[in-house]
N, C-alpha and C positions, 0 to 999 in steps of 0.2 A: 433886707432879705438877701440871702446868698444868690449867686448867679444861677446855681442849679435849681434852687427853689423858685427863682423868678421865671426860668424857662418852663419848669414843670407846672407853674401856675396858669400857663396858657391852655388853650383848648386842644385836646388830642385830635389828630387828623386821620388816624388809622393807617399810618405808614408802617411798613414791615421791612426788616425785623427791628429797625430803630425807629421809635416813635418820633413824630414831628408835632411840635406844639405851636399853635398859632397865638401870638401875643398881640396885644394892642400896640399902636405906635408909641403910646406913653410908656408901656412896660418895656418895649425895646429900647427906648431912650434911657432907661435905667441900667441897661446891660453894661455899657462901658465902665461905669463906676463899680458895679458888682464884680465884673471880671478882674478889675485892677486889684480887688481885695481877695480874689480867689485864684491864685496862680496855678493850681492843679487842674483847672479846666482849660484844656488845650483847644485852640481853634484848628479844625481840620480843613475848612473850606467856607467860602462865602460866594453866593451867586444870586441870581434874580430871575424873575419872569415879569411880564408887564404889570407894573403897579405893586409888586411884592418883592421883598428881599428875604433870602434864606441863609441860614448858617448851620454848619455841622460842628459839633464839639465832642471831645473825648474827655471823660472824667478819668484822670490818670490814677486815681485811687482805686476805683472799681472797674476800670476799663470799659465802662458803659459808654455807648455812643448815643447821642440824642441830637435832634434837629430842632431848630427854632425858626419861625417865620413871623413877619409883620408887614402890614401895609405900608407902602412908601407914599404917605400922604403928600400931595402936591409934588410928587417926583423926588421927595427927599426922605432920608432916613438917618438915624444917628450912627455915626462912624464908630466902628470897633477898633480902628487902628491906634487910637491913643492908648488902649489897654492891651492890644494884641498886634505887635508889629507885622506879624504874618498876614494881616488883613489888608495891608497897604496896596499890594498889586491886585488883589481881588476887587477892592473898591474902585481902583482905576479902570479895571476891565468892565465892571458893572456900569460905570458911567459911559464907557465907549459903546457897549453892546445894547444895554437896555435904557440908557438915558436917565438913570437914577443917580442923584448926587448924594454923597455921604457928608452930612453936616459935621463939621469939626474934624475932617479927615487930616491926617498927617501930610498927605501928598495927593493933590488932585490933578496932576498932569495926565495927559493921555497915555495909554499903554498899548493897546492893540491898534488903535486908530492913529495912523500916521498922517491924516489929513488928505488922503487920496480916495476915500470912499465917496460914492456919489450921494450918500445920505448919512445923516447923523442918527445914532441909536437904531441900527437896523433891526434889532429884536424887540424894540419898545412897543410894537403894535401900532405905532403911528410915527414912522421915521420921517424926519424933516429933510427935504431936499437941500443939498449943499451946493452953493454956487461954485463954479469951476475956477476957484482962485488958486494961486500958487500955494502948495503945501507949506505949512510953517516949519521953520527950523526946530529940531528937537531941543528941549531945555534940559540942561544938566545942573545938578546941585553945585553951588560955588565952593571953591576952596581958596583960602587966603593964607599967605605966608611968603617969606622971602625965597626967591629962586624956584617957585613952583611953575611948572609948565604942563601942557596937556599933550597926550599922545592918543590920537583916534585910531582905532583898529576895527576893520570890518565896515559894513556887514559882510562883504565878500572876502573870503580868506584864501590862503594859498593852497590848503589841502582840500580833500573831499569832506566838507563839513557844512553843517547847516548855517544859514546866515544869522548873524547877530553882531550888533555894534557894541564895542567896549571903549569907554572913555576913561583913560587913565589920567589922574593928576599925580605928577611926579616931582619929587624934590631930590635932585641928584639922580640916583638910580633907584630910590626907594619909592614905593607906591604909597601915596598919602590917601588917595581915594580911588576906588574903581566903581563905575556905574555901568550896568548893562542896559542896552536898549534893544528889546526884542520885538516880536510882533510881525516880523517879515515872513513867517510861515503861516500867517492866519489864513485859514481855509474855509471859514464859515461852517465849521463842523456841526455846531449845535443847531444852527438854522437848517442845515441840510437834513438833520435827523427828525425834525418836527414833521408830523403828518405821515410818517412812515410806520409800517409794522415793525415789531421788534426784530424779526429775522432780517428784514431789509436794512434796518438801521445798524445791525451788528457790524457790518463791513466798515462803517465810519468809526465806530469805537475801536475796532481792531487796527485802524490806521492813525489813531491819534498820535502815537509814537511807535514807529515800526519795530524798534528793538524791544518794546514791551507789549507786543501784539497779543501774546497769550494772557498776560496779566490784565490788560485792559479788556480783552475779549471776555475773560472770566468775570471781571467786576461788572461789566454790562449785563452779561447773561445772568449773573446772580441777582442783580437788581431787578431784572425782568421776572425772574422766577419768584423772588420775594413778593413782588407786586401781585403776581397771579396765584400765589400759594401753591407753587408747583414743586413736586419732588423730582429730583434728577436721579436717573439710574445709577447704582453704585459703581458700575464699570466706567461710566462717564466721569464720575467724581474722581476716581483713581487716575484716569487718563489725563484729566485736567491738571492734577497735581504733578504728574510725571512731566507733562509738557512745561509747566511753570518752573519746575526745578531744572529742566534742561535749558530753559531760557536763562535762568540764573547762571548756570554753568558757562554757557558760551559767552555771555556778557562779562562775567567776572574774568574769564580768561582774556578776553579782548582788552579789558581795562588794565589788568595787571601788566600785560605786554606793552600797552601804550604808555603807561606811567614810566616804565623803564626806558622806552624809546624817547620820551620827552626829557629824560635825564641823560640822553646821548649814550644809552647802553642798549645796543640793538639785539644782542643774543636772546635775552628772555622774550623780547618782542617777537622774534622769528619763531621761537619754539611755542609760545602761547598761541600765535596765529596758526601754526601747523596743527596743534591740538584742537583748537576751536574749529578749524575746517573739518576735522574728523567728526566732531560732534554734529556740526551742521549737515554733513552728508548723511550721517545716521538718522537725523531727524527727517531729512528728505526721504530716505528709504522707508521709514516707519510711518510718516504722516503725509507724505506727498508734497511737502513744502519745507524748505530749509529753516525758515523762521516760524513754521507752524501757524501761519496766518490763515484766518477764517476757519480754523478747525474747531475752536470753541464757539458754540452757538447757544442761544437761549433754548433750553430744553435738553442740553447735553453736549455731545461731541460728534462730529461727522467729518470724514469717514472714521471708521474704527481703525486701530493700529493694523498695519499690513502684516501678512504672514512673514516671519523672519525679521520683522522690524525690531522686536525686543532684543534679539541676539545682536543686531547691528549696533543698537544703542549701548548694550552692555560691553561690547568689544571696544567701542570708542571711549567709554568711561574707564575701562581698565587701563587704556593707554594714558589717559589724563592722570589717573590716580598714581600710576607707576612713576610718572615724571615729576609730580609735585614736589617730593622731597629734594630732588636734585635742583630743581628750579629755585626752591626756597633757599637752599645752601648758596647758590650763585647770588641770589638777591641779597642775602645777609653778609656774604663774605667779601664783597667788593666795596672798599672804603669810599671810592669815588661816587658810587651809587648811593650808599647810605648817607653820605654827606649831603646829597641833594634832597633826600626824602625825609630824613629825621629832623624834626623841628620846623619844617617848611609848611606853610599854609595852615597854621594852627587855628582851629576853630574852638573857641572857648565853650566848655560845656554849658555855661549859663546861656549863651546865645542859642545853642542847639536846643535847649529846653524851652526857651521863650518862643522860638519859631516852630516848636513841635516837629523837629526834623526827624524823618524816619530813615530807614535803610542804612547803608554803610556810612552815610554822612552823620546821622544821629548816633548810631552804635559806635562809630569811631571816636565820638566825643562823650561816651558814657551814658547815652540815653537808650536804655534797654527796652525799646518798644518794637514789637513784631506782631503785625495783625494776624499772622497765622496762629499765634498763641493766645493773644487776648486783643480784641474780643473773641477771636478764633472762629474757625469754620472747618467743615469736613473736607478732606480726611485727616487734617492736621491735629484734630482733637484726639485721634488715636496714635498718630505718628510722633507727636511731641518733639519736634526738632529742637536741638540746642540753639540758644541765641548767642552769637559771638559778639562780645562787647570789648572795646579797647578804650582806655582812658587818655591816650596820648593826644588825640585831637589833631594830629598832623597827617601829612600825606602817607607816611609809613603806617599809621594806625588804620587808615582807611584801606590800605592794601592788605593789611593783616586780617581785617574783618572779611575781606573778599576771599582770602586764601582759606580761612576757617570755614566759610560758607560753601566754598567749593567742595571740601571734604564731606560736609554734612549733606549737601545736595546730592552728591554721588551715592551716598548710602541710602538716601530717601528714594531715589529713582530705582535703585536695585530692589529695594523692599517692595515698592509699588508694582514693579513689573513681575516680580516673583509671586505676588499675592493678588494678581489682577482678577477681579471677580468676573464670572461669566454673565452673559445677558446682553440686553440691548444697550445702545449708547445714546439714543435720541428719542424724545417723546414729543408729540404734537403740542402746540401752544393753544390754550383756550382763548377765545376772543371775549375778554371781559375787562372791566375797569380795575384799577389798582394803583398803588403807589409803593415803590420799593427803593431800597438803597443797599449798597454793598461796599465793603472794605476788604480788598484783596491785596496781599503782599506780593509786589513785583520785585525785580532785582534791585531797583532803586529805592524801594520803600512802598508804602501803601497807596493803592489807587482807589479813589473814592468816586463812586458813580451813583447818581440819583435820577429817578424818572417818575413820571405819572402817565398812566395809560387811560384812554377813554373806554366807553362801553364796547367799542369795536376792536380793542387791543391796539389802537393807534397811539403813537407818542404825542402827547400834548405839552409836555415840559421835560427838559432833560439837562443834566449837567455832568461833565466828566472832568475829574481833577487828577492830574499827574502829580507824583510826589515832588517834582522839580519846582512847583509853585513855591514851596516852603524852603527850598534849598538854594535857588539862585541868589537870594539876598545874602545868604550865609557865605557864599563864595566871595561876594564883595567884601564881607567882613574879614574872611580868612586871608585875603591877599594883602591887606594893609600891613605895612611894615616889611614886606618882602620886596625883593628886587624885581624889576620888570621881567627879566629872563626866566624867573620862576613861575610866571603866570601860566604858560602852557601846562606845566607840571601840576599846579594847583587845580587848574581847570579840568584836566583829565581825571584827577583824583576825585572830583565831585561828579563829573560826567553828567551834568544836568541836561535834560532834553529841551531843545529849542521848540520843536514842533509840539511837544506836550503842553506847553504853556501858551501857545499861540492860538489854540482852538480853531 
């Protein structure tokens, strides 16, 4: 039986808009072999709750999203990582948080748990007290060969940056292997959301990764609205899209500038920073917050755009659009800069496809996936934005995807503001049970949120997935064969979120 057929043979659970199928433990055990024979079924996420494991898949042929679940009998379930390498870190996190072990896993080392938690499996429903022993030293994969040495970097870095440890294995100046150790930003987000109403929990979703606060806020709100069968006012839908595109614009400007800066070319960095500041100030004028945090809520948007806010945004976007051609000429015409970005940090399209990489990481390596288009959601079903795809797979390709998306996003915001519907922006939430999921395209890629509400509208199970979960391992692959000095450049061209994967 195919993997799709195996999943759909389970019992439907009534989730919306993506159905979740409950499999037996035996049927789940057949998934790894079925997935190995069906490469077009991409893994989007893997998570758990006490005694149960869940997975989300994308059928790349039809762009249908479907969820699968199974009981973890005896605290164990069949690992998906032998067939889908993107499952590796999810399986490690499941063991840390829910105490469930993946049988046959490629890697069973801890991920979020650094040995300092007072209990093991804090979300398992029956966490075990942990004696106050000295935390174990982290384990890194070995590398053998003549002249290989290690360089440890972090978790504390020289700049204003989130904590993360990078272990380089080096032969001369060439990186043989890079391994990232994250989890330092673990905040217990999922546990803090349990037992709260959707409106109260929205603040935690909005802070999963602050630079993607609109995207994660929208994904959480859409999952709640799907669970409740709630229709959002058209004005709120348009404002959400405008904010999401503004978030894309200010982040792409930031990344373009920092890539140039990490190649020791400061002028584009300064100009991109100046233009980004103009966009952020316009967002503050329009929505009362530079990053538009806590503006997207389950049921709509609050507050409404301020009087004159649209004009402030359009003026800032005019300034960005006017300077993009000159910045692009500078970027392309300096040989020293092109020498650093072209061919550096190559991500093989095969790897991008195997990990189902989204956003500019995937599209920079030829994977033309954009959740706004397929499976799609309003208002993008009417806007139909163009998808920017590059085949180069290097730092330059990821920059060029960003530049193309800047232009598209500016046009989208203009159209949204000029055709903004009248009416209310927020509707009340009914107190009833339901299960919902959402896939919303942020500037890094798709954000996956899932939750289940009880009869009182209180959260009983939840999972939030940043696109960085599937991109961090690809950074490790892209840096191999490059020199150590190019790591900051490669790292910024990916710009994965630390906080987003630390939950």
